[in-house]
Every structure is written in structure tokens, then in C-alpha cells.
C-alpha positions as CSV (number, residue, x, y, z in Angstrom):
1,X,170.9,64.3,-82.7
2,X,167.2,62.4,-83.7
3,X,164.2,63.2,-85.8
4,X,161.6,64.0,-83.5
5,X,158.1,64.2,-85.7
6,X,159.9,66.0,-88.1
7,X,162.1,67.9,-85.9
8,X,165.4,67.9,-84.7
9,X,165.8,67.3,-81.2
10,X,169.2,67.3,-79.2
11,X,170.3,64.8,-75.7
12,X,172.7,66.2,-73.1
13,X,174.4,64.3,-70.9
14,X,172.5,65.3,-67.5
15,X,175.7,65.0,-65.4
16,X,177.4,67.7,-67.7
17,X,174.2,69.6,-66.7
18,X,174.7,69.7,-63.1
19,X,176.3,72.5,-60.9
20,X,179.9,70.6,-59.7
21,X,177.4,71.2,-56.2
22,X,175.6,69.0,-57.2
23,X,177.9,66.4,-58.6
24,X,180.2,66.7,-55.5
25,X,176.9,65.6,-53.5
26,X,176.4,62.9,-56.1
27,X,180.3,61.8,-56.0
28,X,180.0,62.0,-51.5
29,X,176.8,59.7,-51.5
30,X,178.2,57.1,-54.1
31,X,181.1,57.1,-51.9
32,X,179.6,56.8,-48.7
33,X,177.5,53.5,-50.2
34,X,181.0,53.0,-52.2
35,X,182.1,52.2,-48.2
36,X,179.2,51.3,-46.4
37,X,179.2,47.8,-49.1
38,X,183.9,47.8,-48.2
39,X,182.2,47.7,-44.0
40,X,180.6,45.5,-44.1
41,X,182.9,43.3,-46.5
42,X,185.8,43.5,-43.6
43,X,183.5,42.7,-40.9
44,X,182.6,39.3,-42.9
45,X,185.8,38.9,-43.7
46,X,186.8,39.9,-40.3
47,X,184.6,37.3,-38.9
48,X,185.6,33.9,-40.7
49,X,189.4,35.2,-39.9
50,X,188.3,34.6,-36.4
51,X,186.5,31.9,-36.8
52,X,189.8,30.4,-38.9
53,X,191.9,31.5,-35.5
54,X,193.3,34.3,-36.7
55,X,192.3,36.6,-33.8
56,X,195.1,39.4,-34.8
57,X,193.9,39.3,-38.3
58,X,190.6,39.9,-37.8
59,X,190.7,42.1,-34.8
60,X,192.9,44.6,-37.2
61,X,189.9,44.4,-39.8
62,X,187.6,45.4,-38.2
63,X,189.3,48.1,-36.7
64,X,189.2,48.3,-41.2
65,X,185.3,48.4,-40.7
66,X,185.0,50.5,-38.1
67,X,187.7,53.4,-39.7
68,X,185.9,53.3,-42.9
69,X,182.5,53.9,-41.3
70,X,184.2,56.8,-39.2
71,X,185.8,57.7,-43.0
72,X,181.8,58.1,-43.8
73,X,180.8,60.4,-41.1
74,X,183.3,62.4,-42.5
75,X,181.3,62.6,-45.9
76,X,178.3,63.1,-44.0
77,X,179.0,66.2,-42.9
78,X,181.0,67.4,-45.6
79,X,177.5,66.6,-47.5
80,X,175.7,68.4,-45.4
81,X,178.0,71.6,-45.8
82,X,177.0,71.1,-48.8
83,X,173.7,72.5,-48.4
């Protein structure tokens, strides 16, 4: 608590003011973004693996990138169900 012009004022953690549904929407949105970052990294490194003569590793990394994007489809569907 701190003082504003002579009156006390409490600051609240806004995350704790969210409903469970709002928290879940935020989490899922963050997970989707996080996964997109991972998929991009996988694709970058998969290409590097391929360029380095590691074709099988490149193929598997590309599959991992696609699987990550497939997970996002499920998460996007879950997010829509919360509306």
C-alpha cells in the first residue's frame, strides 16, 4: 500500500483478478506463440543440418517443426472453445 494525495491505495496483481478462463486464454495464446518460435528455430536448424550433409536429421527436425505447428492447431481449437 502507498499513499496518493493523502489516501491509501492498494495495487493488485492484475493476473490474480483474471478468471480461470481468462488465465487459460492467456496461457494458450502464449503457448501458441512460444511454439511458433520453436518451429521457426527447428526449421532453421533443420536446413542447416541438411546443408551440412545430415539429410536424415534434417528430415526428422522438419517433422518436429510440423508436429509443433500441428500442436498449435489443437491449441487454437481449444482457444476457440473458450469463447
